[in-house]
mmCIF entry with sequence, helices, sheets and N, C-alpha, C, O atoms, coordinates in Angstrom:
data_MODEL
# 
_entry.id   MODEL 
# 
_entity.id                         1 
_entity.type                       polymer 
_entity.pdbx_number_of_molecules   1 
# 
_entity_poly.entity_id                      1 
_entity_poly.type                           'polypeptide(L)' 
_entity_poly.nstd_linkage                   no 
_entity_poly.nstd_monomer                   no 
_entity_poly.pdbx_seq_one_letter_code       MLRGKKAIIIGERDGVASPAIEACLKTVDTTAIFSLTQCYV 
_entity_poly.pdbx_seq_one_letter_code_can   MLRGKKAIIIGERDGVASPAIEACLKTVDTTAIFSLTQCYV 
_entity_poly.pdbx_strand_id                 A 
# 
loop_
_entity_poly_seq.entity_id 
_entity_poly_seq.num 
_entity_poly_seq.mon_id 
_entity_poly_seq.hetero 
1 1  MET n 
1 2  LEU n 
1 3  ARG n 
1 4  GLY n 
1 5  LYS n 
1 6  LYS n 
1 7  ALA n 
1 8  ILE n 
1 9  ILE n 
1 10 ILE n 
1 11 GLY n 
1 12 GLU n 
1 13 ARG n 
1 14 ASP n 
1 15 GLY n 
1 16 VAL n 
1 17 ALA n 
1 18 SER n 
1 19 PRO n 
1 20 ALA n 
1 21 ILE n 
1 22 GLU n 
1 23 ALA n 
1 24 CYS n 
1 25 LEU n 
1 26 LYS n 
1 27 THR n 
1 28 VAL n 
1 29 ASP n 
1 30 THR n 
1 31 THR n 
1 32 ALA n 
1 33 ILE n 
1 34 PHE n 
1 35 SER n 
1 36 LEU n 
1 37 THR n 
1 38 GLN n 
1 39 CYS n 
1 40 TYR n 
1 41 VAL n 
# 
_struct_asym.id          A 
_struct_asym.entity_id   1 
# 
_struct_conf.conf_type_id            HELX_P 
_struct_conf.id                      HELX_P1 
_struct_conf.pdbx_PDB_helix_id       AA1 
_struct_conf.beg_label_comp_id       SER 
_struct_conf.beg_label_asym_id       A 
_struct_conf.beg_label_seq_id        18 
_struct_conf.pdbx_beg_PDB_ins_code   ? 
_struct_conf.end_label_comp_id       LYS 
_struct_conf.end_label_asym_id       A 
_struct_conf.end_label_seq_id        26 
_struct_conf.pdbx_end_PDB_ins_code   ? 
_struct_conf.beg_auth_comp_id        SER 
_struct_conf.beg_auth_asym_id        A 
_struct_conf.beg_auth_seq_id         18 
_struct_conf.end_auth_comp_id        LYS 
_struct_conf.end_auth_asym_id        A 
_struct_conf.end_auth_seq_id         26 
_struct_conf.pdbx_PDB_helix_class    1 
_struct_conf.details                 ? 
_struct_conf.pdbx_PDB_helix_length   9 
# 
_struct_conf_type.id          HELX_P 
_struct_conf_type.criteria    ? 
_struct_conf_type.reference   ? 
# 
_struct_sheet.id               AA1 
_struct_sheet.type             ? 
_struct_sheet.number_strands   2 
_struct_sheet.details          ? 
# 
_struct_sheet_order.sheet_id     AA1 
_struct_sheet_order.range_id_1   1 
_struct_sheet_order.range_id_2   2 
_struct_sheet_order.offset       ? 
_struct_sheet_order.sense        parallel 
# 
loop_
_struct_sheet_range.sheet_id 
_struct_sheet_range.id 
_struct_sheet_range.beg_label_comp_id 
_struct_sheet_range.beg_label_asym_id 
_struct_sheet_range.beg_label_seq_id 
_struct_sheet_range.pdbx_beg_PDB_ins_code 
_struct_sheet_range.end_label_comp_id 
_struct_sheet_range.end_label_asym_id 
_struct_sheet_range.end_label_seq_id 
_struct_sheet_range.pdbx_end_PDB_ins_code 
_struct_sheet_range.beg_auth_comp_id 
_struct_sheet_range.beg_auth_asym_id 
_struct_sheet_range.beg_auth_seq_id 
_struct_sheet_range.end_auth_comp_id 
_struct_sheet_range.end_auth_asym_id 
_struct_sheet_range.end_auth_seq_id 
AA1 1 LYS A 6  ? GLU A 12 ? LYS A 6  GLU A 12 
AA1 2 THR A 31 ? GLN A 38 ? THR A 31 GLN A 38 
# 
loop_
_atom_site.group_PDB 
_atom_site.id 
_atom_site.type_symbol 
_atom_site.label_atom_id 
_atom_site.label_alt_id 
_atom_site.label_comp_id 
_atom_site.label_asym_id 
_atom_site.label_entity_id 
_atom_site.label_seq_id 
_atom_site.pdbx_PDB_ins_code 
_atom_site.Cartn_x 
_atom_site.Cartn_y 
_atom_site.Cartn_z 
_atom_site.occupancy 
_atom_site.B_iso_or_equiv 
_atom_site.pdbx_formal_charge 
_atom_site.auth_seq_id 
_atom_site.auth_comp_id 
_atom_site.auth_asym_id 
_atom_site.auth_atom_id 
_atom_site.pdbx_PDB_model_num 
ATOM 1   N N  . MET A 1 1  ? 0.816  -1.191 0.000  1.00 0.00 ? 1  MET A N  1 
ATOM 2   C CA . MET A 1 1  ? 0.000  0.000  0.000  1.00 0.00 ? 1  MET A CA 1 
ATOM 3   C C  . MET A 1 1  ? 0.872  1.272  0.000  1.00 0.00 ? 1  MET A C  1 
ATOM 4   O O  . MET A 1 1  ? 0.484  2.284  -0.583 1.00 0.00 ? 1  MET A O  1 
ATOM 5   N N  . LEU A 1 2  ? 2.027  1.223  0.641  1.00 0.00 ? 2  LEU A N  1 
ATOM 6   C CA . LEU A 1 2  ? 2.898  2.403  0.720  1.00 0.00 ? 2  LEU A CA 1 
ATOM 7   C C  . LEU A 1 2  ? 4.033  2.379  -0.290 1.00 0.00 ? 2  LEU A C  1 
ATOM 8   O O  . LEU A 1 2  ? 4.781  3.350  -0.395 1.00 0.00 ? 2  LEU A O  1 
ATOM 9   N N  . ARG A 1 3  ? 4.175  1.301  -1.025 1.00 0.00 ? 3  ARG A N  1 
ATOM 10  C CA . ARG A 1 3  ? 5.294  1.156  -1.957 1.00 0.00 ? 3  ARG A CA 1 
ATOM 11  C C  . ARG A 1 3  ? 5.306  2.270  -2.991 1.00 0.00 ? 3  ARG A C  1 
ATOM 12  O O  . ARG A 1 3  ? 4.314  2.503  -3.682 1.00 0.00 ? 3  ARG A O  1 
ATOM 13  N N  . GLY A 1 4  ? 6.456  2.966  -3.091 1.00 0.00 ? 4  GLY A N  1 
ATOM 14  C CA . GLY A 1 4  ? 6.630  4.028  -4.076 1.00 0.00 ? 4  GLY A CA 1 
ATOM 15  C C  . GLY A 1 4  ? 6.005  5.361  -3.699 1.00 0.00 ? 4  GLY A C  1 
ATOM 16  O O  . GLY A 1 4  ? 6.009  6.289  -4.508 1.00 0.00 ? 4  GLY A O  1 
ATOM 17  N N  . LYS A 1 5  ? 5.470  5.478  -2.494 1.00 0.00 ? 5  LYS A N  1 
ATOM 18  C CA . LYS A 1 5  ? 4.828  6.720  -2.047 1.00 0.00 ? 5  LYS A CA 1 
ATOM 19  C C  . LYS A 1 5  ? 5.842  7.613  -1.336 1.00 0.00 ? 5  LYS A C  1 
ATOM 20  O O  . LYS A 1 5  ? 6.969  7.204  -1.061 1.00 0.00 ? 5  LYS A O  1 
ATOM 21  N N  . LYS A 1 6  ? 5.415  8.836  -1.048 1.00 0.00 ? 6  LYS A N  1 
ATOM 22  C CA . LYS A 1 6  ? 6.201  9.785  -0.260 1.00 0.00 ? 6  LYS A CA 1 
ATOM 23  C C  . LYS A 1 6  ? 5.475  10.007 1.061  1.00 0.00 ? 6  LYS A C  1 
ATOM 24  O O  . LYS A 1 6  ? 4.245  9.994  1.107  1.00 0.00 ? 6  LYS A O  1 
ATOM 25  N N  . ALA A 1 7  ? 6.238  10.211 2.136  1.00 0.00 ? 7  ALA A N  1 
ATOM 26  C CA . ALA A 1 7  ? 5.633  10.307 3.460  1.00 0.00 ? 7  ALA A CA 1 
ATOM 27  C C  . ALA A 1 7  ? 6.190  11.483 4.243  1.00 0.00 ? 7  ALA A C  1 
ATOM 28  O O  . ALA A 1 7  ? 7.351  11.863 4.089  1.00 0.00 ? 7  ALA A O  1 
ATOM 29  N N  . ILE A 1 8  ? 5.341  12.048 5.084  1.00 0.00 ? 8  ILE A N  1 
ATOM 30  C CA . ILE A 1 8  ? 5.739  13.030 6.087  1.00 0.00 ? 8  ILE A CA 1 
ATOM 31  C C  . ILE A 1 8  ? 5.682  12.303 7.421  1.00 0.00 ? 8  ILE A C  1 
ATOM 32  O O  . ILE A 1 8  ? 4.649  11.739 7.782  1.00 0.00 ? 8  ILE A O  1 
ATOM 33  N N  . ILE A 1 9  ? 6.791  12.314 8.153  1.00 0.00 ? 9  ILE A N  1 
ATOM 34  C CA . ILE A 1 9  ? 6.898  11.542 9.386  1.00 0.00 ? 9  ILE A CA 1 
ATOM 35  C C  . ILE A 1 9  ? 7.019  12.486 10.574 1.00 0.00 ? 9  ILE A C  1 
ATOM 36  O O  . ILE A 1 9  ? 7.886  13.359 10.598 1.00 0.00 ? 9  ILE A O  1 
ATOM 37  N N  . ILE A 1 10 ? 6.149  12.306 11.557 1.00 0.00 ? 10 ILE A N  1 
ATOM 38  C CA . ILE A 1 10 ? 6.229  13.064 12.807 1.00 0.00 ? 10 ILE A CA 1 
ATOM 39  C C  . ILE A 1 10 ? 6.305  12.043 13.938 1.00 0.00 ? 10 ILE A C  1 
ATOM 40  O O  . ILE A 1 10 ? 5.342  11.325 14.209 1.00 0.00 ? 10 ILE A O  1 
ATOM 41  N N  . GLY A 1 11 ? 7.451  11.991 14.587 1.00 0.00 ? 11 GLY A N  1 
ATOM 42  C CA . GLY A 1 11 ? 7.650  11.060 15.685 1.00 0.00 ? 11 GLY A CA 1 
ATOM 43  C C  . GLY A 1 11 ? 7.584  11.774 17.021 1.00 0.00 ? 11 GLY A C  1 
ATOM 44  O O  . GLY A 1 11 ? 7.502  13.000 17.085 1.00 0.00 ? 11 GLY A O  1 
ATOM 45  N N  . GLU A 1 12 ? 7.621  10.986 18.087 1.00 0.00 ? 12 GLU A N  1 
ATOM 46  C CA . GLU A 1 12 ? 7.581  11.548 19.430 1.00 0.00 ? 12 GLU A CA 1 
ATOM 47  C C  . GLU A 1 12 ? 8.819  11.088 20.190 1.00 0.00 ? 12 GLU A C  1 
ATOM 48  O O  . GLU A 1 12 ? 9.229  9.932  20.079 1.00 0.00 ? 12 GLU A O  1 
ATOM 49  N N  . ARG A 1 13 ? 9.408  11.987 20.954 1.00 0.00 ? 13 ARG A N  1 
ATOM 50  C CA . ARG A 1 13 ? 10.661 11.681 21.648 1.00 0.00 ? 13 ARG A CA 1 
ATOM 51  C C  . ARG A 1 13 ? 10.495 10.537 22.641 1.00 0.00 ? 13 ARG A C  1 
ATOM 52  O O  . ARG A 1 13 ? 11.371 9.676  22.716 1.00 0.00 ? 13 ARG A O  1 
ATOM 53  N N  . ASP A 1 14 ? 9.416  10.493 23.398 1.00 0.00 ? 14 ASP A N  1 
ATOM 54  C CA . ASP A 1 14 ? 9.204  9.448  24.400 1.00 0.00 ? 14 ASP A CA 1 
ATOM 55  C C  . ASP A 1 14 ? 8.487  8.231  23.819 1.00 0.00 ? 14 ASP A C  1 
ATOM 56  O O  . ASP A 1 14 ? 8.356  7.210  24.494 1.00 0.00 ? 14 ASP A O  1 
ATOM 57  N N  . GLY A 1 15 ? 8.030  8.330  22.594 1.00 0.00 ? 15 GLY A N  1 
ATOM 58  C CA . GLY A 1 15 ? 7.357  7.214  21.939 1.00 0.00 ? 15 GLY A CA 1 
ATOM 59  C C  . GLY A 1 15 ? 8.249  6.651  20.852 1.00 0.00 ? 15 GLY A C  1 
ATOM 60  O O  . GLY A 1 15 ? 9.372  6.224  21.118 1.00 0.00 ? 15 GLY A O  1 
ATOM 61  N N  . VAL A 1 16 ? 7.752  6.652  19.637 1.00 0.00 ? 16 VAL A N  1 
ATOM 62  C CA . VAL A 1 16 ? 8.510  6.161  18.493 1.00 0.00 ? 16 VAL A CA 1 
ATOM 63  C C  . VAL A 1 16 ? 9.106  7.370  17.767 1.00 0.00 ? 16 VAL A C  1 
ATOM 64  O O  . VAL A 1 16 ? 8.370  8.214  17.258 1.00 0.00 ? 16 VAL A O  1 
ATOM 65  N N  . ALA A 1 17 ? 10.423 7.450  17.722 1.00 0.00 ? 17 ALA A N  1 
ATOM 66  C CA . ALA A 1 17 ? 11.106 8.571  17.083 1.00 0.00 ? 17 ALA A CA 1 
ATOM 67  C C  . ALA A 1 17 ? 11.026 8.452  15.564 1.00 0.00 ? 17 ALA A C  1 
ATOM 68  O O  . ALA A 1 17 ? 10.894 7.352  15.027 1.00 0.00 ? 17 ALA A O  1 
ATOM 69  N N  . SER A 1 18 ? 11.107 9.574  14.886 1.00 0.00 ? 18 SER A N  1 
ATOM 70  C CA . SER A 1 18 ? 10.972 9.586  13.427 1.00 0.00 ? 18 SER A CA 1 
ATOM 71  C C  . SER A 1 18 ? 12.047 8.771  12.700 1.00 0.00 ? 18 SER A C  1 
ATOM 72  O O  . SER A 1 18 ? 11.722 8.180  11.670 1.00 0.00 ? 18 SER A O  1 
ATOM 73  N N  . PRO A 1 19 ? 13.311 8.694  13.161 1.00 0.00 ? 19 PRO A N  1 
ATOM 74  C CA . PRO A 1 19 ? 14.274 7.843  12.448 1.00 0.00 ? 19 PRO A CA 1 
ATOM 75  C C  . PRO A 1 19 ? 13.864 6.362  12.448 1.00 0.00 ? 19 PRO A C  1 
ATOM 76  O O  . PRO A 1 19 ? 14.143 5.646  11.487 1.00 0.00 ? 19 PRO A O  1 
ATOM 77  N N  . ALA A 1 20 ? 13.213 5.909  13.507 1.00 0.00 ? 20 ALA A N  1 
ATOM 78  C CA . ALA A 1 20 ? 12.757 4.515  13.557 1.00 0.00 ? 20 ALA A CA 1 
ATOM 79  C C  . ALA A 1 20 ? 11.632 4.282  12.549 1.00 0.00 ? 20 ALA A C  1 
ATOM 80  O O  . ALA A 1 20 ? 11.609 3.254  11.873 1.00 0.00 ? 20 ALA A O  1 
ATOM 81  N N  . ILE A 1 21 ? 10.710 5.223  12.447 1.00 0.00 ? 21 ILE A N  1 
ATOM 82  C CA . ILE A 1 21 ? 9.618  5.108  11.482 1.00 0.00 ? 21 ILE A CA 1 
ATOM 83  C C  . ILE A 1 21 ? 10.182 5.161  10.065 1.00 0.00 ? 21 ILE A C  1 
ATOM 84  O O  . ILE A 1 21 ? 9.760  4.407  9.189  1.00 0.00 ? 21 ILE A O  1 
ATOM 85  N N  . GLU A 1 22 ? 11.137 6.060  9.855  1.00 0.00 ? 22 GLU A N  1 
ATOM 86  C CA . GLU A 1 22 ? 11.756 6.195  8.529  1.00 0.00 ? 22 GLU A CA 1 
ATOM 87  C C  . GLU A 1 22 ? 12.464 4.909  8.114  1.00 0.00 ? 22 GLU A C  1 
ATOM 88  O O  . GLU A 1 22 ? 12.397 4.516  6.949  1.00 0.00 ? 22 GLU A O  1 
ATOM 89  N N  . ALA A 1 23 ? 13.135 4.259  9.041  1.00 0.00 ? 23 ALA A N  1 
ATOM 90  C CA . ALA A 1 23 ? 13.815 2.998  8.739  1.00 0.00 ? 23 ALA A CA 1 
ATOM 91  C C  . ALA A 1 23 ? 12.817 1.920  8.338  1.00 0.00 ? 23 ALA A C  1 
ATOM 92  O O  . ALA A 1 23 ? 13.094 1.127  7.438  1.00 0.00 ? 23 ALA A O  1 
ATOM 93  N N  . CYS A 1 24 ? 11.669 1.880  8.989  1.00 0.00 ? 24 CYS A N  1 
ATOM 94  C CA . CYS A 1 24 ? 10.630 0.906  8.640  1.00 0.00 ? 24 CYS A CA 1 
ATOM 95  C C  . CYS A 1 24 ? 10.061 1.189  7.255  1.00 0.00 ? 24 CYS A C  1 
ATOM 96  O O  . CYS A 1 24 ? 9.809  0.262  6.486  1.00 0.00 ? 24 CYS A O  1 
ATOM 97  N N  . LEU A 1 25 ? 9.859  2.455  6.938  1.00 0.00 ? 25 LEU A N  1 
ATOM 98  C CA . LEU A 1 25 ? 9.286  2.806  5.642  1.00 0.00 ? 25 LEU A CA 1 
ATOM 99  C C  . LEU A 1 25 ? 10.252 2.534  4.496  1.00 0.00 ? 25 LEU A C  1 
ATOM 100 O O  . LEU A 1 25 ? 9.818  2.262  3.377  1.00 0.00 ? 25 LEU A O  1 
ATOM 101 N N  . LYS A 1 26 ? 11.562 2.605  4.759  1.00 0.00 ? 26 LYS A N  1 
ATOM 102 C CA . LYS A 1 26 ? 12.546 2.321  3.714  1.00 0.00 ? 26 LYS A CA 1 
ATOM 103 C C  . LYS A 1 26 ? 12.475 0.867  3.256  1.00 0.00 ? 26 LYS A C  1 
ATOM 104 O O  . LYS A 1 26 ? 12.826 0.560  2.117  1.00 0.00 ? 26 LYS A O  1 
ATOM 105 N N  . THR A 1 27 ? 12.025 -0.031 4.133  1.00 0.00 ? 27 THR A N  1 
ATOM 106 C CA . THR A 1 27 ? 11.938 -1.443 3.760  1.00 0.00 ? 27 THR A CA 1 
ATOM 107 C C  . THR A 1 27 ? 10.843 -1.697 2.736  1.00 0.00 ? 27 THR A C  1 
ATOM 108 O O  . THR A 1 27 ? 10.865 -2.719 2.050  1.00 0.00 ? 27 THR A O  1 
ATOM 109 N N  . VAL A 1 28 ? 9.875  -0.775 2.621  1.00 0.00 ? 28 VAL A N  1 
ATOM 110 C CA . VAL A 1 28 ? 8.800  -0.935 1.631  1.00 0.00 ? 28 VAL A CA 1 
ATOM 111 C C  . VAL A 1 28 ? 8.919  0.099  0.513  1.00 0.00 ? 28 VAL A C  1 
ATOM 112 O O  . VAL A 1 28 ? 7.944  0.389  -0.181 1.00 0.00 ? 28 VAL A O  1 
ATOM 113 N N  . ASP A 1 29 ? 10.138 0.659  0.344  1.00 0.00 ? 29 ASP A N  1 
ATOM 114 C CA . ASP A 1 29 ? 10.425 1.577  -0.766 1.00 0.00 ? 29 ASP A CA 1 
ATOM 115 C C  . ASP A 1 29 ? 9.579  2.845  -0.710 1.00 0.00 ? 29 ASP A C  1 
ATOM 116 O O  . ASP A 1 29 ? 9.058  3.295  -1.731 1.00 0.00 ? 29 ASP A O  1 
ATOM 117 N N  . THR A 1 30 ? 9.443  3.420  0.487  1.00 0.00 ? 30 THR A N  1 
ATOM 118 C CA . THR A 1 30 ? 8.738  4.683  0.678  1.00 0.00 ? 30 THR A CA 1 
ATOM 119 C C  . THR A 1 30 ? 9.764  5.768  0.985  1.00 0.00 ? 30 THR A C  1 
ATOM 120 O O  . THR A 1 30 ? 10.693 5.537  1.758  1.00 0.00 ? 30 THR A O  1 
ATOM 121 N N  . THR A 1 31 ? 9.607  6.948  0.390  1.00 0.00 ? 31 THR A N  1 
ATOM 122 C CA . THR A 1 31 ? 10.548 8.045  0.576  1.00 0.00 ? 31 THR A CA 1 
ATOM 123 C C  . THR A 1 31 ? 10.003 9.029  1.608  1.00 0.00 ? 31 THR A C  1 
ATOM 124 O O  . THR A 1 31 ? 8.856  9.465  1.512  1.00 0.00 ? 31 THR A O  1 
ATOM 125 N N  . ALA A 1 32 ? 10.827 9.373  2.591  1.00 0.00 ? 32 ALA A N  1 
ATOM 126 C CA . ALA A 1 32 ? 10.450 10.377 3.585  1.00 0.00 ? 32 ALA A CA 1 
ATOM 127 C C  . ALA A 1 32 ? 10.853 11.744 3.043  1.00 0.00 ? 32 ALA A C  1 
ATOM 128 O O  . ALA A 1 32 ? 12.038 12.001 2.826  1.00 0.00 ? 32 ALA A O  1 
ATOM 129 N N  . ILE A 1 33 ? 9.875  12.619 2.823  1.00 0.00 ? 33 ILE A N  1 
ATOM 130 C CA . ILE A 1 33 ? 10.191 13.954 2.326  1.00 0.00 ? 33 ILE A CA 1 
ATOM 131 C C  . ILE A 1 33 ? 10.359 14.949 3.475  1.00 0.00 ? 33 ILE A C  1 
ATOM 132 O O  . ILE A 1 33 ? 10.924 16.026 3.287  1.00 0.00 ? 33 ILE A O  1 
ATOM 133 N N  . PHE A 1 34 ? 9.867  14.586 4.673  1.00 0.00 ? 34 PHE A N  1 
ATOM 134 C CA . PHE A 1 34 ? 10.028 15.423 5.857  1.00 0.00 ? 34 PHE A CA 1 
ATOM 135 C C  . PHE A 1 34 ? 9.975  14.503 7.065  1.00 0.00 ? 34 PHE A C  1 
ATOM 136 O O  . PHE A 1 34 ? 9.070  13.677 7.181  1.00 0.00 ? 34 PHE A O  1 
ATOM 137 N N  . SER A 1 35 ? 10.945 14.642 7.968  1.00 0.00 ? 35 SER A N  1 
ATOM 138 C CA . SER A 1 35 ? 11.008 13.795 9.151  1.00 0.00 ? 35 SER A CA 1 
ATOM 139 C C  . SER A 1 35 ? 11.318 14.664 10.361 1.00 0.00 ? 35 SER A C  1 
ATOM 140 O O  . SER A 1 35 ? 12.267 15.447 10.343 1.00 0.00 ? 35 SER A O  1 
ATOM 141 N N  . LEU A 1 36 ? 10.511 14.524 11.416 1.00 0.00 ? 36 LEU A N  1 
ATOM 142 C CA . LEU A 1 36 ? 10.645 15.388 12.579 1.00 0.00 ? 36 LEU A CA 1 
ATOM 143 C C  . LEU A 1 36 ? 10.298 14.605 13.838 1.00 0.00 ? 36 LEU A C  1 
ATOM 144 O O  . LEU A 1 36 ? 9.336  13.838 13.855 1.00 0.00 ? 36 LEU A O  1 
ATOM 145 N N  . THR A 1 37 ? 11.089 14.803 14.897 1.00 0.00 ? 37 THR A N  1 
ATOM 146 C CA . THR A 1 37 ? 10.773 14.216 16.205 1.00 0.00 ? 37 THR A CA 1 
ATOM 147 C C  . THR A 1 37 ? 10.518 15.362 17.172 1.00 0.00 ? 37 THR A C  1 
ATOM 148 O O  . THR A 1 37 ? 11.347 16.261 17.312 1.00 0.00 ? 37 THR A O  1 
ATOM 149 N N  . GLN A 1 38 ? 9.381  15.326 17.831 1.00 0.00 ? 38 GLN A N  1 
ATOM 150 C CA . GLN A 1 38 ? 8.991  16.370 18.764 1.00 0.00 ? 38 GLN A CA 1 
ATOM 151 C C  . GLN A 1 38 ? 8.774  15.792 20.162 1.00 0.00 ? 38 GLN A C  1 
ATOM 152 O O  . GLN A 1 38 ? 8.593  14.585 20.324 1.00 0.00 ? 38 GLN A O  1 
ATOM 153 N N  . CYS A 1 39 ? 8.792  16.655 21.153 1.00 0.00 ? 39 CYS A N  1 
ATOM 154 C CA . CYS A 1 39 ? 8.464  16.286 22.518 1.00 0.00 ? 39 CYS A CA 1 
ATOM 155 C C  . CYS A 1 39 ? 7.129  16.943 22.858 1.00 0.00 ? 39 CYS A C  1 
ATOM 156 O O  . CYS A 1 39 ? 7.030  18.168 22.935 1.00 0.00 ? 39 CYS A O  1 
ATOM 157 N N  . TYR A 1 40 ? 6.119  16.127 23.057 1.00 0.00 ? 40 TYR A N  1 
ATOM 158 C CA . TYR A 1 40 ? 4.793  16.655 23.386 1.00 0.00 ? 40 TYR A CA 1 
ATOM 159 C C  . TYR A 1 40 ? 4.575  16.550 24.890 1.00 0.00 ? 40 TYR A C  1 
ATOM 160 O O  . TYR A 1 40 ? 4.624  15.458 25.456 1.00 0.00 ? 40 TYR A O  1 
ATOM 161 N N  . VAL A 1 41 ? 4.337  17.679 25.530 1.00 0.00 ? 41 VAL A N  1 
ATOM 162 C CA . VAL A 1 41 ? 4.113  17.697 26.973 1.00 0.00 ? 41 VAL A CA 1 
ATOM 163 C C  . VAL A 1 41 ? 2.764  18.257 27.295 1.00 0.00 ? 41 VAL A C  1 
ATOM 164 O O  . VAL A 1 41 ? 2.397  18.350 28.466 1.00 0.00 ? 41 VAL A O  1 
# 
């Protein structure tokens, strides 16, 4: 479903960080066009 798509990734510092999500998406040939990890308090 995500193969060949582009994604915007917003991760959370205490949850799943954006580099981890980006690594998972690379396995299905998805390109991250924006990746950000934030701390939500």
